N, C-alpha and C positions, 0 to 999 in steps of 0.2 A: 504493499499500499504506499501511497505517496501523499505528501502535504505540499502545498504551493504557496509562494509569496510573490505578489505583484510589487515591483519596486522600480525605482529610477536606476539609471546606469551608475551614478555616483554611489548609491547605497549598495548596488550589486558588487562594485569593486571592494567595498568594505567587508562584505560578507565573504567574498573569495579570499580576502586577506585574513579573515578569521575573527571578525567581530560582528555582532548583530544587536540592534537596539531593542530595549524593553521599555515600553511607554507607560507613563502613569495614566490611570483611568480618566482623569480630568482633562487630559490632552487629546482624547479621541475625538473624532469628528461628529459623533453622535452624543448630544447632550444628555441623553437618558442612560448612558453607560453606567452600570453598577449603581443605579439609583432607583431602587424600588420604592414604592409608596409605603410609609411606615405607620402602623397603628400604635399610638402611645396612650395607654390607659390613663385615666385621670389619677393624679397623685404620683405618677411615675416621675422620678427625678432624673434630669439629664446626667447628674453625677453618677448614676448607676450604670451608665453605658460604658462598657470596656471592651475594646475590640480585641478579638483573638481569632485570627484567620489562618487557615491551613492552605498553602498555595498548590499542593499536589493532590489533596484528597478529592475523591469524587463526590457527587451529590448524595445526600442521605435519602433513604427511601423508607417511609414517606418523608417529604420535605418537612423540616421542623418549623413550627410557628408560621406556616404560610396560610393565609386566610382565603376563603372562597372567593372566586371571581364575582365581582359585583358587590362585595362587602362594602358598606358605607357607614361612616361614623364621623362625628365631629372631631374625633381624636386622630383622624388620618391626615398625614402631612408628609412632605418630602424634605422639610427643613432639617430634621435630624439626619436624614439620608445624606444630605449635602455635607453636613459636618463629618459624618463617617467617611464619605468619599474623600474629603479633604485630608483626613488622617491617612487614608490609603495612598494618596498621592505622595506621602512622605515615606511610605514603606513598601509598596508593591509596584512592580513593573510587569507589563504584559506584552507578549509577542503574538501578533495576530497572523494567522495562516488560513489557508482555504483548501477545500477538497475539489474546487472547481477551477481547472486550468484554462477554461475556454470562455470566460465571461467577458463580453464586449464592454460592459459597464466598468468592471474592475481594471481592464486595460486602460480605459480612459481616465478613471479616477486616481489610480494608485501607480500606474506604470508610465507616467509622463506622457499621457495621451498617445499611447502606442509607440513612444520613442524609448521606452524602458525595456523591461524584461520580466519574465516569470522564472523563478528558480524552483526546482523540484527537489524535495528533501525525502530521504528515507525515514518514514515515521517509526520504523522499528529501532532506529538508533537510540542509544540511551539518552542522548541529549533531549529527546522529546518525552521523557518520563513525566507522567502526571498531566498529559495533554487533556484539554477540556473541550468537549463538543458544545458549542454555543446552542442554547435552546431558543426557538423562535415562537412567540405567542401573539395572539390577537390582543389580549388584555395585559396591561401592565401588572406585574405581581404586587400583591399587598402582603407585607410581613408584619408580624407582631414584634415589638421592640425586644422581646425576650431573645430573639435570634442573636442579638448583639451583646447580650449580657454574658460576661465571662463565665464559662462553665468548664467542667473537666475536659470536655471534648471541644476542640476548636471548630469554628464554622468553616466548611469548605468554601474557598473563594469561588469554586465552580457554581455555587448556588446564586451568585450575583451575575453570572454570565448568561443573561436573558435579554433578548432584543425583540423588537417589533417584527412581525411577519414580513414587513416590507423589506427587511434586510435578508430574507431567507435565501435569495439567489447567491449570496456570498459563501454559503456552506462553510461557515467559519469554525476554525479550531484554534484554541489558544493554549499558550504556556504562560503560567504566572510564576514569578520568582520574587524573592525578597530583594529589595534594592541593596541591602547590605551584602548580598552575594554578587552584585554587579559592580561595574567600574564607572565612575562619573568622568565624562570627557568634555563637557561643555554645557551650554544652555541654549534653548530654542523656544521662542514664543512664551517666555516666562517660566518654562519648566526646565529643571536640570536634565541633561541628556545622559542616560545610563546604557551601558552595553555589557554584553557577556561574550566571552570567547566561545566561538563555535567551530567544531572540528570540520575540516574540509571533507573528511570521508563520509559525512552525512549528506553531502550534496550529490544528487544523482544526475541532474541535467540542468541546463539553462536554455530557455527559449527567448530569443531576441525579438523585439517588436517590429512590426511592418515599417515603422518610421524611425527605427534605430539608425543613427547616421553611420555611414561607411567607416568613418574614423573610429567610432565606438565599437563597431563590429570587429574591426581589426584589433583594437586594444583588448577586448574580452578574449578573442581567439588567442592572442599572445599570452594572456594571463593563465589560461587553462590548457594550452596545447599539450603539455606534458603531464596532465593529470588524468584521472579516470572519470572526469565529468564530461558528459555528452553535451553537444551544442547543436542548436538548430535555429532556424529563422521562421517566424510566423508570417507568411506572405499571404496576401489576399487570394482566396481561391477563385476559380472561374465559375463558381456556383454558390448560391445562397449567401447568407451572412456568415461566412465561415472563413477560417484560415487553413492553408495547407502548410504542413511543416516541411521546410526545406532542410534536409540533413547537412550539417557542416562537419561535425566530428563525432565519432563513436565514443563509447565509454572506455576507450583505451588510449594511452599516450600516443603522440605523433610518432615516436620512435618505434611503435609496434604496429600501428595501422594508419594508412594514409587517409586524409580527409576526403569528403565528397566535394566535387566541383561541379557547379551548375551555372547557367547564365545568371541566376539570381544571387549567387554567392562567390562567383569567381574573383570579384574585386578584392576580397579578403586576402588573396594569395598573389595578387598581381605584382608586388614588389619583391617577391622571392627570386633569387638568382639560382634556380634549379629547375628540374623537369616539372615540378609542381607549378612553379611560376610560369613556365612556358605554356603549360596546358591552360592555366588561368587566363593568360593574355590572349591566347588563341580563342578561347571561349568568348571572351569579351568582344573580340574584334570580328570573329568569323561565324559564330553560332547564329543560326537563323532566328532564334528567339531572344537573343541578348538585348536587342533594342527595346522589344516589347515588354519584357518582364521587368526591366529596370526603370520604367516610367514611374515617376513619383507624384504625378498629379493627374 
């Protein structure tokens, strides 16, 4: 099985180099992230709230302190939820992944409008221990405040990974980690930036976008040509709203297996002073499809 991440080329380079970002919940693009509606019974003191979350545990069955859909009370509010999420911003980072490698919307939103890439990971790798399947619902969950009162058993962070059905196309899977286990490398949009080391051997393949520049295609090829990471290009297909994958490199190093050369990918190898470069230059100049498949508008 595989997990995927849509990203820009700059972020892709960082992942190849061995680091990946874990984002605080408050920095996500969905303002409802990890923000259930809370029921606070009369007389309950805010001072009683004490957060104790487990970042790798799975959801409990049945869910503790979750109230029925449609439950209404004057004691329901998301103010306390916002306070809890603010606390989580100081302690928890989340890596967002997907099971959907073919989403036109995600290519546009997260992969630099098709100029970025999709990276494929091996979900069986130990790095993805404790992965969380995001749950999609029509109704926003309502929880009793007792969910957040410190008890012997920590609350799984997975129970906060609930989103509106409108996001279901993302088929999202998450990793949550303590920021204390991450490394701070800067700041962006008012939030500290935290990363973790990620082993290269958990990367299975990279798919470059239809609009990824030739310069960036060459750079990514050079970064992974002697690795076991496969490489391809998502080119517009001649049918439907789909892409066809143009293979560039197999999951073997260049020293073991030669890359694939087609009119759509030949430019990656055009500067090589060897037989591979000769084939690439011939393909770009003489192949009957070279002019057509490389049109960019």
